[in-house]
N, C-alpha and C positions, 0 to 999 in steps of 0.2 A: 504494500500500500504506500503510495507516495504521500508525503506529509508536507504541507505548505505552511509557512510560518508568517507571523506578523512582521511587517517592515516599518521603518520610520514613516511618519506622515509626510506625504509628498506635498507639493504646492496645491493650491486650489484647483479642483478639476471637476468635470461633470461627465457622468456616464449615463447613457440611456439603456435600460433594459427594454428593448423594443419588442413588445409583444402586443399584437392586435387584440382588441377586446372592448370592454365596456367603456363608455364615455363617463367622465367624472367632471366635477367643477373645474378642475385642471388636473394635470398629471399628478398622480400620487407620488410624493417626493420624500425620499429618505436620505438623511445626512449622517455620515459616520466618518471614521478616522482614516479612510483612504488606504492605498497600498494593498499588500497581500492580505491584510486584515479584512478590508472591505471586499476583496475578491472572494475570500472564504464566506463572508456573510451573503454575498450574492448567490453562491452555490447552495448554501445551506438554508438560507432564509428567504432572500428576495425572489429568486426564480420559482421555488416551490410555492411560495405564497401567491405570486402572480398567477400561476397556473390554477391554484385552488379557487381563485376568484374569477375564473373565466378568461384567463389570459389577458389580464389588465396590463396596461403600460405603466412601468415604474421608472421614474427619473431619480438618479442618484447624484448627490453632491458630497463634497469633502468638507468636513467640519474641522476647524483648527482649535476648538476649545474656547472657553470664555462665554460671556453672555452678550457681547456687543452686537453681534449680528442678529441674535434673536430679539433683543430689545428694540433694535431699529425696525425689524419687521412688524412687531406688535404695535409699536408707537405710531408707525406710519400707516398701519392697516394693510400693508402689503406682505402678507404671510405667504412665503413661497416654499417653505418646508412644512412637512406634516409630522414626521417622526425623526428623532435624532438619537444617537448614542452619546451619552453625556456622563461626565465624571460626577461623583456623588456631591462634592462640594458645590459645583455649579448647579446641580439639581436642587439642592437645598435652597440656595439663594434665589434661583429662578422661580421656584415654587412660591417662596415667600413674597416675591415681587409681582406675582401674577403673570409671569411670562410663559408659564407652562400650564397645561390643563391638568386638573385633578382627574385621576383615573377612576373609572367605574370598575372596581375590582371584580365584581360579579361578571361584567362583560368581558374582562380579560382573563377569565379562567379561575379566579379566586386566589386569595393570598396563601392558602395552605400548601399549594403545590411547590412554592419556593421556600428557600431558607429564609428565616426571619429577617436577616440583614439585607435581603434584596427587596424588601417591601417598603415603599415610601408613598405618600399620598399622590405624588406627581410622577413617580417612576417605578419601573419594574426592572430590578437588577437582572443582568443577562450573563455577564462574564466576571470571573474572579481572577484578579491579577496579583501576583505576589512579588515582593522584594525581599530577598534573603541575601546571603553573601556566598561568593564563589572563590575558588582557588584552583591552581594547577597542581595536581598531585605529584607531578614530576619535579616540582620545584620546592617541595616541603618534605622534611624528614618524618613528620608526624602530622596526621590530619587534624586541623582545628575543628572543634565540635560545636562551639557556641560563641556568643558575643564576648564572653569573658576571655576566650582565646583570641578573638579578633583584636581585643585591646592589649593583649600580652605581647608587647614589642620585644621583650627580652628573649622569650622562647621562639617567637616567629619574627625576626628582625625584617625590616623592609617597609615600604610604603603601603598604606591602606587607602583604597578608593572609597569615598563617600559622596553621595549626591549633594550638590551645592545648594540645598534648601533645608530649612529647619524641620519641615514636616517629615516624619518618619525618622529623620536623623536624631532628633532629640529623644524620641521614644527609644531608639536603639541604645543611646547613651545610658538611659535609666535602666534598661534591661541589663546592660553590661555591668552596671553598678549594683545589681542584685534586686532591683524592684520587681516583684511578681507581675506577670502580664496583666492580671486583672486589676492591678493598682496603678498602672502606668499613668493613666489620665488623671486619676485622683491626685497623684503626686505632682504631675506636670502642671496642674491647674493652680498650684500654690507658688508664691514667690520663692519659697525655700526649695521647692522641687525644680523650678526652672533654673535656679542657681546651681543646683546639684547636677543637672544635665550639662550645663555649660562647663562646670568644673571637671566633669568626667571627660568631656571633649578636650579640655585643656591638656589632659594627660597624654593624648596622642596627637595633638595639633601639629607638632613638627613632622609627624609621619603621615599626615593626611594629604592625599591628592584628590581634589574635588572634581567630580564629573558632572556634566550637564546633559549630554546626549546618551541615550541608552546603549549605543554601540561602543562607547568608550571603555567601560569595564572589560569587555571581551578583548578589545585591542590591547589594553594595558596588561592584562593577564597573559595574553599570548606573547607579548614582547618582553615580559618579565619586569615591566615598569613598576608593578605593584605585586605584593605577595598574596594579597587577597582584596576583594572589593565587594561592596554591595552591588546587586545587579537584579534585573528582572528575570524571573524564572524562564520566560520565553526566549530571552536573548541567549541564555546559557544553553538551552535546549537546541536552539538554532545553530549555535556555534558547534555543538557536539554532532549534530546531524551533518554538518559540513566538514567533519573530520577532526575537530578538537577533542580533547579529553579533559574537560573541566568538571570539577565537582561543585555541586550546589548544596548548601547547607540549609535545610528546612527548619531547623530548630529556632524558634522565636522569630520566624519571619513575619513581616507585616503584609497585610493584603488589603485591597480595595475592590470595589464592585462598580463596574460601569453599567449604566441603566438605559433602557429605552424610555423616552419621554415624548410628549406631544406638544408642539408649539401652540400657545394660546391662540384661539380664534382660527384654528385650522379649518378650512372648508371641507376637509376629508376626515373629520374627527371620528366618525363611526368606522370608516375603513381603517384608520389608524389603530383604533381599539382592536379591530379584528386582527391586524398584523401583530400587535403585542400579544394577543391571545395565542396566535400561532407560534410566536417566538418563545412563549413560556412553556410550551409542551416538551415532554421529555425527549422525543425522537430527534428533532433537530439539535437540541442542546447536547445530546450525547454524540452527535455527528461532528459538531463544531471542533472539539479538541483534537480530532484526527487531522485537522487542517492547521490548527494553531494551538499551542500548549497552554491554554487558559481554561480554568475550571467552569463547570456549569453551575447554575443556581437552582435548577429544578432538582428536587430531592430524588425523584426516580431516575433522572438522567445520570446522576452520580453513581447509582447502583448498576447502570447499564454499561459503564465504561470498561473497556478491556484493561486488564491489569498492567499491560506494557505501556498503555497510554496514561493510566492513572498515576504511575510513578513519576511522571514529569509534570504533574498538575498540582495546583493548590486545591487538593481534594483528598478525601479519605484519610489515610494515616498521616499524610503530610500536613494536615490541619490540626494535629493534636497539640502542637505548641505554636500557636499563631496569635497574632494581634490584629484585629480589624482596626484600620485607621479611623479615628473618631473625626469624621468630616465636620460635624457640628461644632466640635471644639475648635477646629481650625477656621471654620467660617466666622466664629466669634472672636478669635484671637490672632488671626494671621498677621494683621497689620502691626500690632504691638510686638509680637515675637519676632517678626521679620526685621523690624527696625533694630532690635537688639542683636539679631543674628548678623546683620550687615556690619554693625559696629564691631562685633567679635571677629568677623572675617578680616576686617581692615586692621586689626591690632597687630 
C-alpha cells in the first residue's frame, strides 16, 4: 500500500473537483491546508462525499490559518467558503466572535461518536496531530526516554531543537521539571508556574536551536546539527518512509485537534452539515491515516486501524502519556506570555 504524507502548506491555490451534478446557491466550497494533506482529504472525503450527493461540484481552496479572511467574508456579506479545516485556537475565537456557525450536533451525527476533545459548539474535530521529540539512534549511545532526558545535556551533550513559540514549549519545560501532565495548566496559569517554566528553559538555553518550519527538525537531525529535537509525528514518519531511521518518543507528547467548521452565513449550510456528518463517520476516518500519519477522532475508527498504521499515530497506546494543548488557555493568555517569551529570547 502506498502511503502519502502531509506536506508544508503551499501558497494560495484553488482546485476544482469537477463533477457534474446538482445546482446549488454557488459551488460548495471547502478550504483546508493544501499540499498532500488536502490531496488525501480529496481522496478520502471530498470525492466520496460529492458522489454520495449526486455528483455535486466541489470547489477547493487553500487556507493559511488565522481569522482575517473569514472575518472579511462575514463582515462584507461575501461568504465564498462553506467548510474549512481550522486549528482549535482559531475555532474558539471565531466561534466567540460569531464568524462560525454553531453546529447542529444531531444533524452531524451526534457528539458521542467522537472523542470528547473533538467536540466544540462550532467545530467537529477530525484529525489528531502530535508533537513529541525525535533523535537519530545512530548518533546516541543510549536512547533518551522522556523530557527529563531531553534536558540532560551532560549525558546527551549537543544541541536541542525546540519550536520558537511559547505554546507547547513551556508545557514541555514543566513536564521536564516533574509537573504531572494533569497539573501542567494549573501550574502554568500561576505567576510562580510561569517563572518555573522559564527557569527550566534557562537550564538548557545555551543548547537550544529554535525551529520554525516543520521540516527543520528532520534536516537538523539528519545533519547531526542537533542531538534531539521536538518534531511533528508526521514529519518523522515521512522522513522514515523516505529512508531515514529516526526514533520518535511518544512519552509526554503534546497533541492538538484540527476541526471542520462552517463559515457564518454560508449559503450551503445544510450541505455543509451533511459533509461534516460524512467526515465524522468511522470508515473515512480510518482510511485517512493510511495516507497521512495523523490520528482519527471517531472512536470506532481508532479501533479499525491496522496495527502497523497505529504505531505511527497519536492513537491507542501512544496516547497513554499525552497532553492535549489547552487552546482556551492560550486564547486567553497568548499575548501576555508571548511578550515575555520574546523578551526571554532576546536576552
